[in-house]
VMD Tcl script that builds the backbone (N, CA, C; Angstrom):
set m [mol new atoms 414]
animate dup $m
set s [atomselect $m all]
$s set {name element resname resid chain x y z} {
  {N N MET 1 A 110.350 -53.468 123.159}
  {CA C MET 1 A 109.179 -54.325 123.147}
  {C C MET 1 A 109.425 -55.488 122.187}
  {N N CYS 2 A 109.049 -56.632 122.592}
  {CA C CYS 2 A 109.245 -57.834 121.801}
  {C C CYS 2 A 107.907 -58.276 121.232}
  {N N ASN 3 A 107.872 -58.565 119.957}
  {CA C ASN 3 A 106.635 -59.037 119.341}
  {C C ASN 3 A 106.886 -60.427 118.797}
  {N N ASN 4 A 106.243 -61.408 119.361}
  {CA C ASN 4 A 106.451 -62.806 119.017}
  {C C ASN 4 A 105.485 -63.222 117.904}
  {N N ASP 5 A 105.658 -62.621 116.701}
  {CA C ASP 5 A 104.747 -62.910 115.599}
  {C C ASP 5 A 104.793 -64.366 115.153}
  {N N SER 6 A 105.950 -64.988 115.262}
  {CA C SER 6 A 106.074 -66.352 114.765}
  {C C SER 6 A 105.385 -67.368 115.671}
  {N N ASN 7 A 105.081 -66.997 116.925}
  {CA C ASN 7 A 104.435 -67.893 117.875}
  {C C ASN 7 A 105.219 -69.168 118.138}
  {N N CYS 8 A 106.548 -69.122 117.916}
  {CA C CYS 8 A 107.345 -70.334 118.135}
  {C C CYS 8 A 107.316 -70.759 119.593}
  {N N ILE 9 A 107.306 -69.808 120.522}
  {CA C ILE 9 A 107.225 -70.148 121.946}
  {C C ILE 9 A 105.888 -70.833 122.231}
  {N N ALA 10 A 104.803 -70.264 121.713}
  {CA C ALA 10 A 103.473 -70.854 121.920}
  {C C ALA 10 A 103.405 -72.249 121.316}
  {N N ASP 11 A 103.995 -72.438 120.144}
  {CA C ASP 11 A 103.970 -73.755 119.504}
  {C C ASP 11 A 104.677 -74.802 120.362}
  {N N VAL 12 A 105.831 -74.454 120.913}
  {CA C VAL 12 A 106.571 -75.390 121.754}
  {C C VAL 12 A 105.779 -75.685 123.026}
  {N N LEU 13 A 105.188 -74.655 123.629}
  {CA C LEU 13 A 104.410 -74.859 124.850}
  {C C LEU 13 A 103.187 -75.743 124.604}
  {N N LYS 14 A 102.561 -75.597 123.447}
  {CA C LYS 14 A 101.413 -76.452 123.112}
  {C C LYS 14 A 101.838 -77.910 123.017}
  {N N VAL 15 A 103.001 -78.160 122.421}
  {CA C VAL 15 A 103.520 -79.527 122.326}
  {C C VAL 15 A 103.791 -80.079 123.721}
  {N N ILE 16 A 104.412 -79.272 124.567}
  {CA C ILE 16 A 104.704 -79.716 125.931}
  {C C ILE 16 A 103.407 -80.034 126.678}
  {N N CYS 17 A 102.380 -79.207 126.511}
  {CA C CYS 17 A 101.069 -79.469 127.158}
  {C C CYS 17 A 100.519 -80.826 126.735}
  {N N VAL 18 A 100.554 -81.089 125.449}
  {CA C VAL 18 A 100.034 -82.363 124.934}
  {C C VAL 18 A 100.850 -83.521 125.490}
  {N N LEU 19 A 102.168 -83.390 125.500}
  {CA C LEU 19 A 103.025 -84.461 126.022}
  {C C LEU 19 A 102.729 -84.737 127.490}
  {N N GLN 20 A 102.527 -83.685 128.256}
  {CA C GLN 20 A 102.253 -83.873 129.678}
  {C C GLN 20 A 100.892 -84.507 129.908}
  {N N ARG 21 A 99.906 -84.173 129.071}
  {CA C ARG 21 A 98.578 -84.795 129.197}
  {C C ARG 21 A 98.623 -86.263 128.804}
  {N N ASN 22 A 99.488 -86.588 127.855}
  {CA C ASN 22 A 99.586 -87.956 127.342}
  {C C ASN 22 A 100.957 -88.525 127.658}
  {N N ALA 23 A 101.355 -88.505 128.912}
  {CA C ALA 23 A 102.718 -88.871 129.303}
  {C C ALA 23 A 103.110 -90.279 128.885}
  {N N ASP 24 A 102.175 -91.186 128.740}
  {CA C ASP 24 A 102.479 -92.543 128.305}
  {C C ASP 24 A 102.225 -92.644 126.809}
  {N N CYS 25 A 103.276 -92.459 125.999}
  {CA C CYS 25 A 103.088 -92.444 124.554}
  {C C CYS 25 A 103.503 -93.748 123.884}
  {N N GLY 26 A 104.021 -94.690 124.640}
  {CA C GLY 26 A 104.344 -95.989 124.073}
  {C C GLY 26 A 105.542 -95.966 123.146}
  {N N GLU 27 A 105.605 -96.925 122.261}
  {CA C GLU 27 A 106.756 -97.103 121.383}
  {C C GLU 27 A 106.725 -96.236 120.127}
  {N N ALA 28 A 105.642 -95.491 119.878}
  {CA C ALA 28 A 105.498 -94.744 118.632}
  {C C ALA 28 A 106.184 -93.381 118.643}
  {N N CYS 29 A 106.822 -92.988 119.734}
  {CA C CYS 29 A 107.424 -91.657 119.851}
  {C C CYS 29 A 108.757 -91.583 119.121}
  {N N LEU 30 A 109.026 -90.429 118.520}
  {CA C LEU 30 A 110.290 -90.201 117.829}
  {C C LEU 30 A 111.249 -89.473 118.748}
  {N N ASP 31 A 112.539 -89.777 118.651}
  {CA C ASP 31 A 113.550 -89.103 119.454}
  {C C ASP 31 A 114.143 -87.973 118.620}
  {N N THR 32 A 113.503 -86.801 118.660}
  {CA C THR 32 A 113.948 -85.646 117.889}
  {C C THR 32 A 114.286 -84.514 118.837}
  {N N CYS 33 A 114.674 -83.377 118.277}
  {CA C CYS 33 A 114.992 -82.211 119.088}
  {C C CYS 33 A 113.782 -81.797 119.918}
  {N N ASP 34 A 112.596 -81.798 119.329}
  {CA C ASP 34 A 111.353 -81.548 120.061}
  {C C ASP 34 A 110.791 -82.902 120.486}
  {N N ARG 35 A 111.599 -83.624 121.223}
  {CA C ARG 35 A 111.324 -85.003 121.608}
  {C C ARG 35 A 109.847 -85.222 121.887}
  {N N GLY 36 A 109.242 -86.144 121.204}
  {CA C GLY 36 A 107.811 -86.394 121.291}
  {C C GLY 36 A 107.398 -87.268 122.452}
  {N N PHE 37 A 108.232 -87.376 123.459}
  {CA C PHE 37 A 107.880 -88.136 124.651}
  {C C PHE 37 A 108.598 -87.496 125.821}
  {N N LEU 38 A 108.149 -87.783 127.006}
  {CA C LEU 38 A 108.792 -87.262 128.203}
  {C C LEU 38 A 109.781 -88.280 128.728}
  {N N GLY 39 A 110.909 -87.817 129.230}
  {CA C GLY 39 A 111.931 -88.698 129.768}
  {C C GLY 39 A 113.073 -88.852 128.792}
  {N N SER 40 A 114.108 -89.573 129.213}
  {CA C SER 40 A 115.266 -89.769 128.356}
  {C C SER 40 A 115.073 -90.914 127.377}
  {N N SER 41 A 114.041 -91.719 127.597}
  {CA C SER 41 A 113.684 -92.781 126.658}
  {C C SER 41 A 112.207 -93.082 126.837}
  {N N VAL 42 A 111.646 -93.779 125.868}
  {CA C VAL 42 A 110.216 -94.089 125.950}
  {C C VAL 42 A 109.896 -95.091 127.049}
  {N N THR 43 A 110.908 -95.635 127.710}
  {CA C THR 43 A 110.654 -96.575 128.795}
  {C C THR 43 A 110.430 -95.870 130.131}
  {N N ASN 44 A 110.657 -94.558 130.200}
  {CA C ASN 44 A 110.424 -93.793 131.433}
  {C C ASN 44 A 108.959 -93.384 131.503}
  {N N LEU 45 A 108.080 -94.315 131.785}
  {CA C LEU 45 A 106.654 -94.052 131.720}
  {C C LEU 45 A 106.108 -93.271 132.904}
  {N N ASN 46 A 106.868 -93.122 133.985}
  {CA C ASN 46 A 106.355 -92.377 135.123}
  {C C ASN 46 A 106.647 -90.882 135.011}
  {N N ILE 47 A 107.435 -90.456 134.056}
  {CA C ILE 47 A 107.760 -89.053 133.845}
  {C C ILE 47 A 106.499 -88.336 133.354}
  {N N ASN 48 A 106.149 -87.180 133.974}
  {CA C ASN 48 A 104.918 -86.500 133.575}
  {C C ASN 48 A 105.064 -84.991 133.384}
  {N N THR 49 A 106.289 -84.470 133.495}
  {CA C THR 49 A 106.462 -83.024 133.405}
  {C C THR 49 A 107.767 -82.664 132.713}
  {N N ARG 50 A 107.692 -81.663 131.855}
  {CA C ARG 50 A 108.885 -81.060 131.269}
  {C C ARG 50 A 109.008 -79.657 131.875}
  {N N PRO 51 A 109.760 -79.523 132.989}
  {CA C PRO 51 A 109.881 -78.219 133.646}
  {C C PRO 51 A 110.576 -77.215 132.739}
  {N N ILE 52 A 110.172 -75.956 132.868}
  {CA C ILE 52 A 110.751 -74.915 132.029}
  {C C ILE 52 A 111.043 -73.663 132.853}
  {N N SER 53 A 111.908 -72.838 132.306}
  {CA C SER 53 A 112.146 -71.483 132.799}
  {C C SER 53 A 111.850 -70.539 131.655}
  {N N LEU 54 A 111.345 -69.355 131.993}
  {CA C LEU 54 A 110.982 -68.351 130.998}
  {C C LEU 54 A 111.859 -67.120 131.161}
  {N N TYR 55 A 112.232 -66.536 130.044}
  {CA C TYR 55 A 112.988 -65.287 130.042}
  {C C TYR 55 A 112.175 -64.270 129.257}
  {N N LEU 56 A 111.882 -63.145 129.895}
  {CA C LEU 56 A 111.097 -62.104 129.254}
  {C C LEU 56 A 111.999 -61.175 128.448}
  {N N CYS 57 A 111.442 -60.588 127.407}
  {CA C CYS 57 A 112.182 -59.637 126.592}
  {C C CYS 57 A 112.613 -58.463 127.468}
  {N N GLY 58 A 113.859 -58.062 127.332}
  {CA C GLY 58 A 114.362 -56.927 128.077}
  {C C GLY 58 A 114.579 -57.193 129.551}
  {N N ALA 59 A 114.646 -58.437 129.981}
  {CA C ALA 59 A 114.786 -58.763 131.401}
  {C C ALA 59 A 116.239 -58.997 131.813}
  {N N ASN 60 A 117.187 -58.541 131.010}
  {CA C ASN 60 A 118.612 -58.641 131.346}
  {C C ASN 60 A 119.064 -60.070 131.633}
  {N N SER 61 A 118.627 -61.020 130.842}
  {CA C SER 61 A 119.027 -62.424 130.960}
  {C C SER 61 A 118.688 -63.042 132.307}
  {N N THR 62 A 117.653 -62.546 132.944}
  {CA C THR 62 A 117.213 -63.074 134.231}
  {C C THR 62 A 115.928 -63.859 134.024}
  {N N PRO 63 A 115.873 -65.105 134.508}
  {CA C PRO 63 A 114.627 -65.861 134.344}
  {C C PRO 63 A 113.509 -65.263 135.184}
  {N N LEU 64 A 112.299 -65.409 134.707}
  {CA C LEU 64 A 111.119 -64.968 135.430}
  {C C LEU 64 A 111.026 -65.745 136.740}
  {N N ALA 65 A 110.793 -65.045 137.836}
  {CA C ALA 65 A 110.627 -65.678 139.150}
  {C C ALA 65 A 109.232 -65.345 139.666}
  {N N MET 66 A 108.555 -66.363 140.181}
  {CA C MET 66 A 107.197 -66.183 140.692}
  {C C MET 66 A 107.101 -66.784 142.095}
  {N N PRO 67 A 106.189 -66.260 142.921}
  {CA C PRO 67 A 106.018 -66.784 144.288}
  {C C PRO 67 A 105.579 -68.249 144.275}
  {N N ILE 68 A 106.078 -69.011 145.234}
  {CA C ILE 68 A 105.687 -70.419 145.314}
  {C C ILE 68 A 104.433 -70.606 146.152}
  {N N SER 69 A 103.920 -69.519 146.714}
  {CA C SER 69 A 102.726 -69.592 147.549}
  {C C SER 69 A 101.794 -68.435 147.214}
  {N N LYS 70 A 100.505 -68.661 147.424}
  {CA C LYS 70 A 99.524 -67.584 147.263}
  {C C LYS 70 A 99.488 -66.666 148.474}
  {N N ASP 71 A 100.121 -67.096 149.552}
  {CA C ASP 71 A 100.167 -66.304 150.781}
  {C C ASP 71 A 101.079 -65.092 150.554}
  {N N PRO 72 A 100.546 -63.862 150.657}
  {CA C PRO 72 A 101.343 -62.671 150.381}
  {C C PRO 72 A 102.482 -62.436 151.368}
  {N N THR 73 A 102.462 -63.120 152.517}
  {CA C THR 73 A 103.552 -62.956 153.475}
  {C C THR 73 A 104.752 -63.851 153.144}
  {N N GLU 74 A 104.543 -64.857 152.299}
  {CA C GLU 74 A 105.630 -65.737 151.864}
  {C C GLU 74 A 106.448 -65.025 150.794}
  {N N THR 75 A 107.760 -65.073 150.893}
  {CA C THR 75 A 108.609 -64.365 149.939}
  {C C THR 75 A 109.431 -65.286 149.041}
  {N N ASP 76 A 109.351 -66.602 149.247}
  {CA C ASP 76 A 110.113 -67.538 148.416}
  {C C ASP 76 A 109.567 -67.550 146.993}
  {N N THR 77 A 110.482 -67.576 146.027}
  {CA C THR 77 A 110.095 -67.621 144.623}
  {C C THR 77 A 110.796 -68.791 143.931}
  {N N SER 78 A 110.339 -69.084 142.734}
  {CA C SER 78 A 110.947 -70.126 141.910}
  {C C SER 78 A 111.010 -69.640 140.466}
  {N N THR 79 A 111.972 -70.142 139.752}
  {CA C THR 79 A 112.109 -69.827 138.329}
  {C C THR 79 A 111.781 -71.047 137.470}
  {N N VAL 80 A 111.185 -72.067 138.075}
  {CA C VAL 80 A 110.858 -73.311 137.373}
  {C C VAL 80 A 109.344 -73.492 137.377}
  {N N PHE 81 A 108.810 -73.806 136.180}
  {CA C PHE 81 A 107.364 -73.871 136.008}
  {C C PHE 81 A 106.958 -75.089 135.192}
  {N N ARG 82 A 105.668 -75.423 135.301}
  {CA C ARG 82 A 105.039 -76.470 134.487}
  {C C ARG 82 A 103.931 -75.803 133.692}
  {N N VAL 83 A 103.972 -75.912 132.368}
  {CA C VAL 83 A 102.909 -75.315 131.562}
  {C C VAL 83 A 101.639 -76.133 131.768}
  {N N GLU 84 A 100.540 -75.455 132.046}
  {CA C GLU 84 A 99.262 -76.113 132.287}
  {C C GLU 84 A 98.281 -75.888 131.140}
  {N N LYS 85 A 98.403 -74.747 130.457}
  {CA C LYS 85 A 97.470 -74.417 129.379}
  {C C LYS 85 A 98.130 -73.395 128.468}
  {N N CYS 86 A 97.856 -73.506 127.167}
  {CA C CYS 86 A 98.404 -72.558 126.203}
  {C C CYS 86 A 97.327 -72.252 125.164}
  {N N ASP 87 A 96.903 -70.977 125.105}
  {CA C ASP 87 A 95.850 -70.543 124.185}
  {C C ASP 87 A 96.189 -69.179 123.599}
  {N N GLU 88 A 95.982 -69.002 122.318}
  {CA C GLU 88 A 95.957 -67.680 121.694}
  {C C GLU 88 A 97.032 -66.709 122.175}
  {N N GLY 89 A 98.250 -67.141 122.304}
  {CA C GLY 89 A 99.318 -66.232 122.690}
  {C C GLY 89 A 99.479 -66.023 124.186}
  {N N CYS 90 A 98.704 -66.724 124.998}
  {CA C CYS 90 A 98.846 -66.666 126.456}
  {C C CYS 90 A 99.048 -68.088 126.973}
  {N N ALA 91 A 99.727 -68.212 128.097}
  {CA C ALA 91 A 99.915 -69.527 128.704}
  {C C ALA 91 A 99.782 -69.405 130.213}
  {N N THR 92 A 99.246 -70.465 130.808}
  {CA C THR 92 A 99.119 -70.547 132.259}
  {C C THR 92 A 100.124 -71.569 132.752}
  {N N PHE 93 A 100.830 -71.198 133.814}
  {CA C PHE 93 A 101.889 -72.029 134.369}
  {C C PHE 93 A 101.641 -72.296 135.839}
  {N N ARG 94 A 102.103 -73.461 136.293}
  {CA C ARG 94 A 102.126 -73.809 137.717}
  {C C ARG 94 A 103.568 -73.595 138.178}
  {N N VAL 95 A 103.726 -72.945 139.310}
  {CA C VAL 95 A 105.055 -72.743 139.877}
  {C C VAL 95 A 105.496 -74.045 140.539}
  {N N LEU 96 A 106.715 -74.479 140.242}
  {CA C LEU 96 A 107.300 -75.659 140.867}
  {C C LEU 96 A 108.335 -75.196 141.887}
  {N N ALA 97 A 108.325 -75.802 143.046}
  {CA C ALA 97 A 109.275 -75.456 144.103}
  {C C ALA 97 A 110.343 -76.542 144.193}
  {N N PRO 98 A 111.531 -76.171 144.633}
  {CA C PRO 98 A 112.559 -77.198 144.841}
  {C C PRO 98 A 112.095 -78.211 145.888}
  {N N ASN 99 A 112.403 -79.465 145.655}
  {CA C ASN 99 A 112.063 -80.523 146.601}
  {C C ASN 99 A 113.097 -80.501 147.724}
  {N N THR 100 A 112.630 -80.287 148.928}
  {CA C THR 100 A 113.544 -80.212 150.075}
  {C C THR 100 A 113.639 -81.526 150.851}
  {N N ASP 101 A 112.936 -82.550 150.407}
  {CA C ASP 101 A 112.992 -83.863 151.069}
  {C C ASP 101 A 114.279 -84.570 150.645}
  {N N PRO 102 A 115.224 -84.781 151.562}
  {CA C PRO 102 A 116.504 -85.398 151.180}
  {C C PRO 102 A 116.359 -86.829 150.665}
  {N N ASP 103 A 115.252 -87.501 151.003}
  {CA C ASP 103 A 115.056 -88.883 150.549}
  {C C ASP 103 A 114.638 -88.971 149.086}
  {N N THR 104 A 113.997 -87.914 148.553}
  {CA C THR 104 A 113.490 -87.990 147.175}
  {C C THR 104 A 114.015 -86.888 146.255}
  {N N SER 105 A 114.753 -85.916 146.782}
  {CA C SER 105 A 115.161 -84.774 145.959}
  {C C SER 105 A 116.072 -85.157 144.790}
  {N N ALA 106 A 116.802 -86.247 144.897}
  {CA C ALA 106 A 117.674 -86.665 143.797}
  {C C ALA 106 A 116.869 -87.186 142.612}
  {N N THR 107 A 115.749 -87.844 142.879}
  {CA C THR 107 A 114.942 -88.405 141.794}
  {C C THR 107 A 113.755 -87.526 141.430}
  {N N ILE 108 A 113.302 -86.711 142.377}
  {CA C ILE 108 A 112.178 -85.796 142.138}
  {C C ILE 108 A 112.646 -84.400 142.568}
  {N N PRO 109 A 113.253 -83.641 141.643}
  {CA C PRO 109 A 113.870 -82.370 142.028}
  {C C PRO 109 A 112.890 -81.250 142.358}
  {N N PHE 110 A 111.635 -81.362 141.896}
  {CA C PHE 110 A 110.655 -80.300 142.115}
  {C C PHE 110 A 109.362 -80.874 142.668}
  {N N VAL 111 A 108.627 -80.021 143.385}
  {CA C VAL 111 A 107.307 -80.390 143.880}
  {C C VAL 111 A 106.295 -79.391 143.334}
  {N N SER 112 A 105.083 -79.853 143.238}
  {CA C SER 112 A 103.983 -79.041 142.749}
  {C C SER 112 A 103.565 -78.018 143.804}
  {N N THR 113 A 103.160 -76.830 143.354}
  {CA C THR 113 A 102.567 -75.853 144.259}
  {C C THR 113 A 101.166 -75.532 143.748}
  {N N ASN 114 A 100.419 -74.771 144.510}
  {CA C ASN 114 A 99.111 -74.295 144.065}
  {C C ASN 114 A 99.192 -72.843 143.631}
  {N N SER 115 A 100.365 -72.429 143.208}
  {CA C SER 115 A 100.581 -71.072 142.720}
  {C C SER 115 A 100.624 -71.114 141.193}
  {N N PHE 116 A 99.765 -70.329 140.553}
  {CA C PHE 116 A 99.650 -70.294 139.096}
  {C C PHE 116 A 99.791 -68.855 138.613}
  {N N PHE 117 A 100.181 -68.695 137.359}
  {CA C PHE 117 A 100.198 -67.378 136.737}
  {C C PHE 117 A 99.992 -67.538 135.241}
  {N N THR 118 A 99.556 -66.468 134.613}
  {CA C THR 118 A 99.358 -66.441 133.164}
  {C C THR 118 A 100.255 -65.369 132.588}
  {N N VAL 119 A 100.865 -65.654 131.451}
  {CA C VAL 119 A 101.779 -64.703 130.830}
  {C C VAL 119 A 101.420 -64.523 129.357}
  {N N ASN 120 A 101.577 -63.309 128.871}
  {CA C ASN 120 A 101.420 -62.993 127.466}
  {C C ASN 120 A 102.687 -63.468 126.764}
  {N N LEU 121 A 102.565 -64.422 125.869}
  {CA C LEU 121 A 103.734 -65.028 125.251}
  {C C LEU 121 A 104.485 -64.088 124.311}
  {N N SER 122 A 103.872 -62.972 123.925}
  {CA C SER 122 A 104.603 -62.011 123.094}
  {C C SER 122 A 105.706 -61.323 123.902}
  {N N CYS 123 A 105.666 -61.458 125.219}
  {CA C CYS 123 A 106.699 -60.889 126.086}
  {C C CYS 123 A 107.824 -61.875 126.375}
  {N N VAL 124 A 107.653 -63.140 125.997}
  {CA C VAL 124 A 108.649 -64.180 126.269}
  {C C VAL 124 A 109.568 -64.324 125.067}
  {N N CYS 125 A 110.870 -64.210 125.317}
  {CA C CYS 125 A 111.844 -64.341 124.236}
  {C C CYS 125 A 112.629 -65.646 124.289}
  {N N VAL 126 A 112.730 -66.244 125.481}
  {CA C VAL 126 A 113.496 -67.478 125.626}
  {C C VAL 126 A 112.713 -68.446 126.503}
  {N N LEU 127 A 112.698 -69.687 126.073}
  {CA C LEU 127 A 112.092 -70.786 126.816}
  {C C LEU 127 A 113.193 -71.801 127.048}
  {N N ARG 128 A 113.478 -72.113 128.290}
  {CA C ARG 128 A 114.530 -73.088 128.614}
  {C C ARG 128 A 113.887 -74.330 129.196}
  {N N CYS 129 A 114.055 -75.462 128.534}
  {CA C CYS 129 A 113.525 -76.727 129.027}
  {C C CYS 129 A 114.562 -77.396 129.918}
  {N N LEU 130 A 114.100 -77.883 131.048}
  {CA C LEU 130 A 114.951 -78.612 131.975}
  {C C LEU 130 A 114.705 -80.106 131.800}
  {N N ASN 131 A 115.448 -80.932 132.520}
  {CA C ASN 131 A 115.268 -82.374 132.384}
  {C C ASN 131 A 113.866 -82.796 132.786}
  {N N ASP 132 A 113.269 -83.670 131.971}
  {CA C ASP 132 A 111.947 -84.207 132.267}
  {C C ASP 132 A 111.974 -84.916 133.608}
  {N N THR 133 A 110.857 -84.833 134.313}
  {CA C THR 133 A 110.793 -85.403 135.651}
  {C C THR 133 A 109.379 -85.817 135.990}
  {N N VAL 134 A 109.226 -86.421 137.128}
  {CA C VAL 134 A 107.902 -86.730 137.654}
  {C C VAL 134 A 107.583 -85.673 138.712}
  {N N ILE 135 A 106.370 -85.167 138.662}
  {CA C ILE 135 A 105.848 -84.255 139.668}
  {C C ILE 135 A 104.642 -84.941 140.274}
  {N N GLU 136 A 104.668 -85.127 141.566}
  {CA C GLU 136 A 103.551 -85.788 142.233}
  {C C GLU 136 A 102.455 -84.797 142.558}
  {N N ASN 137 A 101.254 -85.300 142.724}
  {CA C ASN 137 A 100.081 -84.505 143.132}
  {C C ASN 137 A 99.718 -83.398 142.144}
  {N N ILE 138 A 99.765 -83.714 140.893}
  {CA C ILE 138 A 99.332 -82.732 139.887}
  {C C ILE 138 A 97.894 -83.013 139.544}
}
mol reanalyze $m
mol bondsrecalc $m
mol representation Tube
mol addrep $m
């Protein structure tokens, strides 16, 4: 059992939530390890999401996979998520699906789904941030 007393995962997720809500941060952002803006530079103003993967304690180095649809007959899953809310040791995530449109998949690698889940952050041991991107229809 993993006990996340330090809440470092929750702290990072809270920062990501704020960044995504305020995607246009202007010239005042610092370029640090916990980069205070989305994108590779502050000039990427259309970037609105920092996609992440989650690894649960004791999950044998396998990222958490969740269904991309609420339809129980659909079996496709994704390991890429967008944090939507982070409170008191729990976080709600939107499942992101791979973009299958060949015209936009190079610039927009993921698409938004209407599949959400909530996880107890004391069970999360690793948070992997992927390249910042734009997600349409959020």
